[in-house]
C-alpha positions as CSV (number, residue, x, y, z in Angstrom):
1,M,0.1,0.2,0.2
2,R,1.3,3.3,-1.2
3,P,1.9,6.0,1.8
4,D,-0.1,9.1,1.4
5,P,2.0,11.5,-0.6
6,E,0.4,14.5,1.4
7,R,1.7,13.0,4.7
8,V,4.2,15.4,6.3
9,I,5.7,14.0,9.5
10,L,8.5,15.6,11.4
11,H,10.9,13.9,13.8
12,L,12.6,16.4,16.1
13,D,15.8,15.2,18.2
14,M,17.7,17.6,20.3
15,D,21.5,17.0,20.0
16,A,23.3,15.8,23.0
17,F,20.5,17.0,25.2
18,Y,21.9,17.1,28.6
19,A,25.5,17.8,27.7
20,A,24.2,20.7,25.5
21,V,22.2,22.1,28.4
22,E,25.1,22.0,30.5
23,V,27.3,23.7,28.1
24,R,24.7,26.5,27.8
25,E,24.6,27.0,31.3
26,R,28.5,26.9,31.7
27,P,30.1,28.4,28.7
28,E,33.6,27.4,29.8
29,L,32.9,24.0,28.8
30,A,32.2,24.8,25.3
31,G,34.6,22.7,23.1
32,K,35.6,20.3,25.6
33,P,34.6,16.7,26.0
34,V,31.7,16.6,28.3
35,I,30.0,13.4,29.8
36,I,26.7,13.4,31.7
37,G,26.8,10.5,34.1
38,H,28.7,9.0,36.7
39,R,32.2,7.6,37.1
40,G,33.1,4.4,38.3
41,R,32.7,0.5,37.4
42,R,29.0,0.6,37.7
43,G,28.1,3.9,36.1
44,V,26.7,4.3,32.7
45,V,27.0,7.2,30.3
46,S,23.6,9.1,29.9
47,T,24.9,11.4,27.1
48,C,28.1,13.3,26.0
49,S,29.1,16.2,24.0
50,Y,30.2,15.7,20.4
51,E,33.6,16.4,21.5
52,A,33.6,13.4,23.7
53,R,31.9,11.3,21.0
54,E,35.1,11.8,18.7
55,F,37.0,9.6,21.3
56,G,34.5,6.8,20.9
57,V,32.1,7.7,24.1
58,R,28.5,6.8,23.5
59,S,25.2,6.9,25.2
60,A,24.4,3.9,27.4
61,M,28.5,3.0,27.5
62,P,29.8,1.7,30.9
63,S,31.6,4.6,32.5
64,V,34.7,2.5,32.7
65,T,34.8,2.2,29.1
66,A,34.4,6.0,28.7
67,M,36.8,6.8,31.1
68,R,39.5,4.6,29.2
69,L,38.5,6.2,26.0
70,C,38.3,9.8,27.1
71,P,40.4,10.2,30.6
72,D,40.3,14.1,30.2
73,A,36.7,14.3,29.8
74,I,34.6,16.5,32.3
75,W,31.7,14.5,34.2
76,L,28.7,16.0,35.6
77,S,25.9,14.1,37.2
78,G,23.0,16.1,35.4
79,R,20.0,18.0,36.5
80,M,17.1,16.5,35.5
81,S,14.8,19.2,36.7
82,L,16.6,21.8,34.7
83,Y,16.1,19.3,31.6
84,V,12.7,18.7,32.1
85,D,12.0,22.7,32.1
86,V,13.7,22.9,28.9
87,S,12.1,20.0,27.3
88,R,8.6,22.0,28.1
89,R,9.5,24.9,26.5
90,I,10.7,23.1,23.4
91,R,7.6,21.1,23.3
92,A,5.6,24.4,23.6
93,L,7.1,25.7,20.2
94,M,6.3,22.5,18.6
95,S,2.6,22.8,19.7
96,D,2.5,26.3,18.3
97,L,3.1,24.5,14.7
98,S,0.4,21.7,15.1
99,P,-1.9,20.1,17.7
100,L,-0.5,16.8,16.7
101,V,2.7,16.4,18.6
102,E,3.7,12.9,20.1
103,P,6.7,12.9,22.4
104,L,8.8,10.0,22.6
105,S,11.1,11.2,25.5
106,I,12.4,14.1,27.1
107,D,14.5,15.3,23.9
108,E,12.6,14.1,20.8
109,A,9.1,14.1,19.5
110,F,6.9,13.5,16.1
111,I,5.0,16.3,14.7
112,D,2.3,15.9,11.9
113,L,2.2,18.8,9.8
114,T,-0.3,17.2,7.3
115,G,-2.9,19.5,6.0
116,S,-0.8,22.8,7.3
117,A,2.3,21.8,5.1
118,P,1.3,20.7,1.5
119,D,4.4,18.7,0.7
120,L,7.8,17.9,2.2
121,R,9.5,21.0,0.8
122,A,7.1,23.1,2.8
123,G,7.6,21.1,5.7
124,A,11.4,21.5,5.4
125,E,10.6,25.4,5.8
126,V,8.7,25.0,8.8
127,A,11.2,22.7,10.6
128,R,13.9,25.0,9.4
129,S,11.9,27.8,11.1
130,L,11.7,25.7,14.5
131,K,15.0,25.1,14.3
132,R,15.9,28.7,14.3
133,R,13.5,29.4,17.0
134,I,14.9,26.6,19.3
135,R,18.3,28.2,18.8
136,K,17.2,31.8,19.5
137,R,15.3,30.9,22.4
138,E,17.2,28.0,24.2
139,C,20.8,28.5,22.7
140,L,20.3,24.7,21.6
141,T,20.4,22.8,18.3
142,A,18.1,20.1,16.9
143,S,18.2,17.7,14.2
144,V,14.8,17.1,12.2
145,G,13.8,14.5,9.8
146,V,11.1,15.7,7.3
147,P,9.4,12.5,5.6
148,P,6.2,11.3,5.0
149,N,5.7,8.8,8.0
150,K,7.0,8.1,11.2
151,F,9.9,5.4,10.7
152,L,11.6,7.4,7.7
153,A,11.4,10.7,10.0
154,K,13.3,8.9,12.8
155,I,15.9,7.7,10.4
156,A,16.3,11.0,8.7
157,S,16.7,12.9,11.8
158,D,19.7,10.8,12.8
159,M,21.3,11.1,9.1
160,E,23.0,14.4,9.6
161,K,23.5,15.1,13.5
162,P,24.3,17.4,14.9
163,D,22.2,20.3,13.8
164,G,20.8,18.5,10.6
165,L,17.7,18.8,8.6
166,V,17.1,15.9,6.1
167,V,14.2,15.5,3.8
168,L,13.4,12.0,2.9
169,A,11.0,11.1,0.4
170,V,9.8,7.3,-0.4
171,E,11.7,7.8,-3.7
172,D,15.0,8.4,-1.9
173,V,14.8,5.1,-0.1
174,P,16.9,2.9,-2.1
175,G,19.8,5.4,-2.2
176,R,19.5,6.7,1.6
177,L,17.8,3.5,3.4
178,W,18.8,0.5,1.6
179,P,22.6,0.7,2.6
180,L,21.9,0.9,6.3
181,P,22.5,-2.2,8.5
182,I,19.6,-4.1,9.2
183,E,19.5,-3.2,12.8
184,R,18.1,0.3,11.8
185,L,14.8,-1.3,11.2
186,W,12.2,-0.8,13.9
187,G,11.8,-4.4,15.7
188,V,15.5,-5.7,14.9
189,G,16.9,-6.5,18.0
190,P,20.1,-8.5,19.0
191,R,18.3,-12.0,18.5
192,T,16.3,-11.0,15.5
193,S,19.5,-9.4,13.9
194,A,21.5,-12.6,14.6
195,R,18.9,-14.8,12.5
196,L,18.7,-12.1,9.6
197,R,22.6,-11.8,9.5
198,K,23.0,-15.6,9.9
199,G,20.5,-15.8,6.6
200,G,22.5,-13.3,4.9
201,V,20.2,-10.3,5.3
202,V,22.9,-7.5,6.7
203,T,21.3,-4.3,5.1
204,V,17.9,-2.9,4.8
205,G,18.6,-3.3,0.9
206,D,19.0,-6.9,1.7
207,A,15.6,-7.3,3.4
208,H,13.8,-5.6,0.6
209,R,15.7,-8.0,-2.0
210,A,14.6,-11.0,0.2
211,G,11.2,-10.1,-0.1
212,P,8.4,-11.3,2.4
213,E,9.1,-15.0,1.5
214,G,12.8,-14.9,2.1
215,L,12.2,-13.0,5.6
216,E,9.4,-15.5,6.5
217,S,11.8,-18.3,6.6
218,L,14.1,-16.3,9.0
219,V,11.8,-14.4,11.1
220,G,8.2,-15.8,10.6
221,A,5.3,-14.4,8.8
222,S,4.2,-11.6,10.9
223,A,7.9,-10.1,11.3
224,A,8.8,-10.4,7.7
225,A,5.7,-8.5,6.6
226,H,6.5,-5.9,9.1
227,L,10.3,-5.6,8.1
228,Y,9.6,-5.8,4.4
229,A,7.1,-2.6,4.5
230,L,9.9,-1.1,6.4
231,S,12.4,-1.7,3.8
232,R,10.1,0.0,1.3
233,G,9.8,3.0,3.4
234,H,6.2,2.4,4.1
235,D,4.6,3.2,7.6
236,E,1.2,4.1,8.2
237,R,1.0,4.7,11.8
238,S,-0.4,7.8,13.0
239,V,1.0,10.5,15.4
240,H,-0.5,10.0,18.6
241,V,-1.6,13.1,20.8
242,G,-2.0,13.1,24.4
243,R,-0.8,9.8,25.4
244,R,-0.6,9.8,29.2
245,A,2.4,8.0,31.1
246,K,1.6,4.5,32.2
247,S,4.1,5.1,35.3
248,I,6.4,7.6,36.7
249,S,9.8,6.0,38.0
250,E,13.3,6.7,39.6
251,E,15.9,4.1,39.8
252,R,19.4,4.3,40.9
253,T,22.6,2.0,40.9
254,Y,25.0,2.5,43.5
255,A,28.7,2.6,43.2
256,E,29.1,0.3,46.4
257,D,26.4,-2.1,47.6
258,L,24.1,-0.4,50.4
259,T,24.3,-2.9,53.4
260,D,23.0,-0.6,56.2
261,R,19.3,-0.3,56.8
262,E,19.6,3.4,57.5
263,Q,21.4,3.8,54.0
264,I,18.7,1.7,52.3
265,D,15.8,3.8,54.2
266,R,17.8,7.0,53.0
267,A,17.8,5.8,49.5
268,L,14.2,4.7,49.4
269,L,13.3,8.3,50.6
270,A,15.4,10.2,48.1
271,R,13.5,8.0,45.4
272,A,10.0,8.7,47.0
273,V,10.8,12.6,47.0
274,G,12.0,12.6,43.2
275,V,8.9,10.5,42.1
276,A,6.5,12.3,44.1
277,R,8.0,15.6,42.8
278,Q,7.6,14.4,39.1
279,L,3.8,13.3,39.9
280,R,3.1,16.9,41.1
281,R,4.9,18.6,38.2
282,S,2.7,16.5,35.8
283,G,-0.7,17.1,37.8
284,L,-1.1,13.4,38.5
285,V,-1.6,11.1,41.7
286,G,-0.7,7.3,41.3
287,R,-2.3,4.4,43.2
288,T,0.2,1.3,42.8
289,V,3.7,1.6,44.2
290,Q,6.6,-0.9,42.9
291,L,9.9,-1.3,44.4
292,K,12.6,-2.8,42.4
293,V,15.7,-4.3,44.3
294,R,18.8,-5.7,42.6
295,T,21.3,-7.1,45.4
296,G,25.2,-7.6,44.9
297,D,24.6,-11.2,43.4
298,F,22.4,-9.6,40.8
299,T,19.1,-11.3,42.1
300,T,16.4,-8.8,41.0
301,W,13.1,-8.4,43.0
302,T,10.0,-6.4,41.9
303,R,7.2,-6.0,44.2
304,S,4.2,-3.9,44.2
305,Q,1.6,-2.6,46.6
306,T,-1.9,-1.0,45.7
307,L,-2.5,2.2,48.2
308,R,-6.0,2.8,49.5
309,E,-5.9,6.3,47.9
310,P,-3.6,7.6,45.0
311,T,-0.9,10.1,46.3
312,D,1.7,12.8,45.2
313,L,3.3,12.9,48.1
314,P,6.5,11.1,49.1
315,E,5.4,9.8,52.6
316,P,2.9,7.1,51.4
317,L,5.4,5.9,49.0
318,V,8.2,5.5,51.5
319,Q,5.9,3.7,54.0
320,A,4.8,1.3,51.0
321,T,8.3,0.7,49.8
322,Q,9.7,-0.1,53.3
323,R,6.6,-2.6,53.9
324,L,7.4,-4.2,50.6
325,L,11.2,-4.4,51.6
326,D,10.3,-5.8,55.2
327,E,7.8,-8.2,54.1
328,R,8.2,-9.3,50.6
329,I,11.7,-9.3,49.9
330,R,14.6,-11.3,51.3
331,L,18.1,-9.6,51.2
332,Q,19.6,-12.7,53.0
333,G,22.7,-10.8,53.8
334,Q,23.4,-9.3,50.2
335,G,23.8,-5.7,49.8
336,V,21.6,-3.4,47.6
337,R,23.3,-2.6,44.2
338,L,19.9,-1.1,42.8
339,L,17.0,0.5,43.9
340,G,13.9,1.7,41.8
341,L,10.4,3.4,42.9
342,A,7.6,3.5,40.3
343,V,4.2,4.6,40.9
344,S,1.4,3.5,38.3
345,G,-2.5,3.5,38.2
346,L,-2.0,7.3,37.3
347,E,-5.0,9.7,37.2
348,P,-5.2,13.5,37.2
349,A,-4.8,15.2,40.5
350,G,-7.8,16.3,42.1
351,G,-10.1,14.2,40.1
352,G,-11.2,11.8,43.0
353,Q,-13.4,12.4,45.7
354,A,-11.9,14.3,48.6
355,S,-12.5,13.1,52.2
356,L,-14.8,15.2,54.3
357,F,-12.2,15.1,57.2
358,G,-8.7,15.2,56.1
359,D,-6.0,13.1,57.9
360,P,-4.0,15.7,60.1
361,D,-0.7,14.1,59.2
362,E,-1.8,14.2,55.2
363,L,-2.6,17.8,55.4
364,R,0.4,18.8,57.3
365,A,2.6,16.9,54.7
366,R,0.4,18.8,51.9
367,R,1.1,22.2,53.3
368,L,4.9,21.4,53.8
369,T,5.1,19.8,50.3
370,D,3.4,22.7,48.7
371,A,5.9,25.0,50.5
372,S,8.8,23.3,49.5
373,D,7.7,23.3,46.0
374,A,7.2,26.9,45.6
375,V,10.8,27.6,46.8
376,R,12.3,25.0,44.4
377,E,10.2,26.7,41.6
378,K,11.5,30.2,42.7
379,M,15.0,29.3,43.8
380,G,16.1,26.1,41.8
381,E,15.7,22.5,42.4
382,R,18.6,22.3,44.8
383,S,17.8,25.1,47.0
384,L,15.9,23.0,49.3
385,T,16.1,19.4,50.5
386,R,15.2,17.1,53.4
387,A,17.7,17.3,56.3
388,R,18.1,13.4,56.4
389,L,18.9,13.5,52.7
390,L,21.3,16.5,53.4
391,R,23.0,14.7,56.6
392,R,25.0,12.2,54.4
393,R,25.2,14.3,51.3
394,R,28.7,14.9,50.1
395,R,29.9,18.4,49.1
396,A,29.2,18.7,45.2
397,D,32.7,18.0,43.7
398,S,34.2,20.1,40.6
399,S,32.5,17.8,38.3
400,G,29.3,19.0,39.6
401,S,28.2,15.6,41.1
402,A,25.9,16.0,43.8
403,D,25.8,12.3,44.8
404,P,29.2,10.6,44.2
405,D,27.6,7.3,45.9
406,E,25.4,7.0,43.0
407,A,26.7,5.0,39.5
408,S,23.7,6.1,37.4
409,S,20.9,8.1,37.6
410,L,19.4,9.7,34.1
411,P,18.0,7.8,31.2
412,S,20.4,7.9,28.0
413,V,19.7,10.3,25.1
414,D,21.5,11.0,21.9
């Protein structure tokens, strides 16, 4: 089935987003290899500047590898609240262009310009204008793909990073898509890739030449039809708007296993504070609390509990995770390597029926939380923290890391 030639779908991807924001905030970092992540044997690179990439550093790379490749890099732990604020302002610029915006992550989104842009050439002009506005207002660069569908849009935005703008029509597929490795097709993970490569399908062009029949013998009928359609540059999926998050979560891997219960409880509090803050910023409350624990021997426990009332406060989250840890997880002398807290069963805050007589402890916690939120909004995310978290927090070092005990904290971005 031929894609509609009038469709114009943009994919915008911010360039080295976390690192670029940090360089903007600290101009002395410009031109230097900057890595966002945590050093150490358990750390992971969240993202890095293009100067660091010249040494072979990449997102999601183990920190020990990045340290070996680029020993003189400047390491920063990252400031998620800052990145979220910047992301929201950029998303507002996208929403000015079209009501059909589908965010994929903090630093990328699809925009459907069908109807407002008559063809890809007009779409490219819109993309060029959007890039200028982002550069002017945020001092950041973005790469944009301009094709007739989502799959080609994602491919195109990555072709000429950084600060790229690539128009990719279906007739350009043989020259630009077919030479790419087979892993660039959506749905081709390590296992599928191994089967395809073993069968001689190494590039996207190989998949097209194999046809549905040749692919079916390697990956099955359903996957074969999907991959063959993508190899032809066909993708009929729509841009989805208003997709609500299914859960909000935070997790951390620690440089050294947490063995003391006070350490673990303090880590649970930190995760609860962070998740509750994200809930409030999103105008959501959640009912189901999930605790993830990975011990030093790599045993992973995932346990959940449903609260009587949905919440966006840290106290109920802490209490629930402590109960789960006490009653449903057996550490058996092992230290804690990773802790994660997620809240699901999300709904808009204020949507439920309020209790006639509010719980005094909850009302007190609500007043304190509202006051602390107001201070953070005015003075910055790090202007206020809980005494229990501050007591053992080390002074930020020259790399900007606020908690050297953590080995990873931010999701990876490119």
